[in-house]
C-alpha positions in Angstrom: -17.9 15.6 -47.7 -14.9 13.3 -49.5 -14.7 10.4 -48.9 -11.1 8.1 -49.6 -12.1 4.9 -50.9 -8.5 3.9 -50.0 -9.5 1.4 -47.2 -5.7 1.8 -46.7 -5.9 5.3 -45.8 -8.8 5.6 -43.7 -6.9 2.7 -41.7 -3.7 5.3 -41.6 -6.6 8.0 -40.4 -7.3 6.4 -37.7 -4.2 5.8 -36.1 -3.0 9.1 -36.7 -5.5 10.5 -34.7 -5.4 8.2 -31.9 -1.2 8.3 -32.3 -2.1 12.0 -31.8 -4.7 11.9 -29.0 -2.3 10.0 -27.3 0.3 12.5 -27.4 -2.1 15.2 -26.2 -3.3 14.1 -23.2 0.3 12.6 -22.5 0.8 16.1 -22.5 -1.8 17.9 -20.9 -0.9 15.6 -17.7 3.1 16.7 -17.5 1.8 19.6 -17.7 -0.7 19.2 -15.2 2.0 17.3 -13.1 4.3 19.9 -13.4 2.5 23.0 -12.3 0.6 21.7 -9.7 3.2 20.1 -8.1 3.0 16.9 -8.2 5.8 14.9 -7.8 6.3 12.1 -9.9 5.4 8.9 -9.8 8.8 6.8 -9.5 8.8 9.5 -6.2 5.5 7.9 -4.6 6.4 4.5 -5.4 9.5 4.9 -3.6 10.3 4.4 0.3 11.5 7.4 2.0 13.6 8.1 4.7 11.9 8.3 7.4 14.1 11.0 9.7 11.7 10.7 13.1 9.3 8.5 14.3 5.4 9.4 13.0 3.2 10.8 14.9 1.4 8.1 15.6 3.9 6.4 17.1 3.2 7.3 20.4 -0.4 6.3 21.1 -0.2 3.5 19.2 2.6 2.6 22.2 0.3 2.8 24.5 -2.8 1.5 22.9 -1.3 -2.1 22.1 0.1 -2.3 26.0 -3.4 -2.8 26.9 -4.8 -4.7 23.9 -5.6 -8.0 23.8 -3.5 -10.1 21.5 -5.4 -13.6 22.2 -8.6 -11.4 20.1 -6.0 -10.3 18.1 -5.9 -14.2 17.1 -9.3 -14.2 15.8 -9.3 -10.9 14.3 -6.5 -12.7 12.0 -9.4 -15.4 10.8 -12.3 -13.0 10.9 -10.7 -9.9 8.4 -9.2 -12.9 6.1 -5.7 -11.7 7.0 -4.6 -16.1 6.8 -5.6 -15.9 3.3 -2.4 -14.0 2.6 -0.2 -13.8 5.5 0.2 -17.9 5.9 1.4 -18.8 9.4 4.9 -19.9 9.1 5.6 -19.8 5.0 5.7 -17.2 2.3 2.4 -15.9 0.4 1.3 -13.6 -1.2 2.5 -11.5 1.7 5.2 -11.4 4.1 4.7 -15.2 6.9 3.1 -14.6 10.4 5.8 -16.8 12.3 8.2 -14.0 13.0 6.1 -11.2 11.9 6.9 -9.0 15.1 10.7 -9.5 15.3 11.0 -8.5 11.4 8.7 -5.0 12.0 11.2 -4.7 14.9 14.0 -3.4 11.9 11.7 -2.8 9.3 12.0 0.6 9.5 14.4 3.3 10.6 12.6 5.0 13.5 9.9 2.9 13.3 8.2 0.8 16.7 7.3 -2.9 14.9 4.0 -2.3 16.8 4.2 1.4 14.9 4.7 -0.1 11.6 2.8 -3.4 12.4 0.0 -0.1 12.7 0.9 2.1 10.2 0.9 -1.2 7.6 -2.6 -2.1 8.4 -4.2 0.6 7.7 -2.2 2.8 5.2 -0.6 -1.1 3.7 1.0 1.0 1.3 2.7 3.7 2.8 5.4 1.3 3.1 5.9 -1.9 0.6 8.1 -5.3 1.9 10.2 -5.2 -1.1 9.8 -8.0 -3.5 5.4 -7.6 -2.4 3.5 -6.7 -4.9 1.7 -2.9 -3.5 -2.0 -2.3 -3.2 -2.6 -6.0 -2.4 -3.7 -6.0 1.1 -7.3 -4.6 1.9 -6.7 -0.9 0.9 -9.0 0.5 3.7 -9.7 -1.2 7.2 -8.4 3.0 8.2 -11.9 3.4 7.6 -13.9 -0.1 7.9 -11.6 -1.7 11.2 -12.2 -0.7 14.2 -8.8 0.5 16.2 -9.8 -0.8 18.7 -8.8 -3.6 16.3 -5.8 -2.8 14.8 -4.5 -2.6 17.6 -5.4 -6.8 19.3 -4.1 -7.3 16.2 -0.6 -5.6 16.2 -0.3 -7.1 19.6 -1.0 -10.3 18.8 1.4 -10.1 16.1 4.3 -8.8 17.1 3.9 -11.6 20.3 4.5 -13.7 15.9 
């Protein structure tokens, strides 16, 4: 196989191959998302209106009624919530002071308890405007016992 002795031609060939690879991969991803029926990325990042209360809302309301807010306050430290959710100032995440009141109006058709619970177990279901997505721990649903989540919610509702 003959090789070109010109370094400019070699660099240009590498660039053409790289651009071609990017275009092929991009086309493949576009085709896959189109034919597999996947929603566009923008729609995944845009909050959608909820037309009725979420399925878990009634169970959360009942569980939070018998939850232990004092234990929830201890869990706030144990789970390191305080690293981002500061008591009285804006941090990486919404502040704790007034959280229960703000939660009541955060999402239409959600009670404050349902919204706070969902924020713990599925933190990217709704991201508060002006805060980045993906910052909160994503696996609390798998790693945090339900009782802990309910106790945390009971405590946050009183803040």
